C-alpha positions, 0 to 999 in steps of 0.5 A: 031104202036098201039096208047099209052093209056092215063093214068090219075094221080088224086092227090092234088096240092103240092109239093110231086105231083109236084115232082112226075109228074117231074119223070113222065116226065123224064120217058116219054122224055127218052121213058120208059114209054109208056102212054100219062099221064095227072095230074087232080087235086082234086077237080076239076078233073072231068073237065080234065077226061071228055075231056081227056078221059082216059083209067085208072086213078091212085089215089094218096095217097093225094086223100084217103080221097075222094077214094069212091066218086072218084071211084063212078064218074070213075065207072059211066064213065066206067074208071078203077082206082087204088090206088098207094102205098104210099111208091112209091109214096112218093119215085117216082117210076114211072116205078114200079107204071105203072107196078103194077097198070096200068091194061088195 
C-alpha cells in the first residue's frame, strides 16, 4: 500500500474552520478520505508547513485576502495549492473539495 499524501488546509481560526475540520476528521474516521490532513492557521501557517512538508495545500476562503502572499511562499517550496470554493467550504462538502481541488 502506498503512503498517504499529505494535505494542509490553510485557514484562520474561526467556528467555520472548526466545523469544517470536524467533518474532515469524520470522513477520515470512516476511511472516506485517503489523505493525511493537518490544519495550518494564518498567519503562523508556515511553521506547520515547514515541519509537516505537505504535498498539497488547500486555501480556505478565509485567507483569500492573503492569497498572493501565501501562493508566493508555497511556490518557493514547490508546493501546489488551490483555493476552495466558498460555498463548498461553508457547507463542509469535504469529499467534493478534495475530489475537485487536490491535484496530485
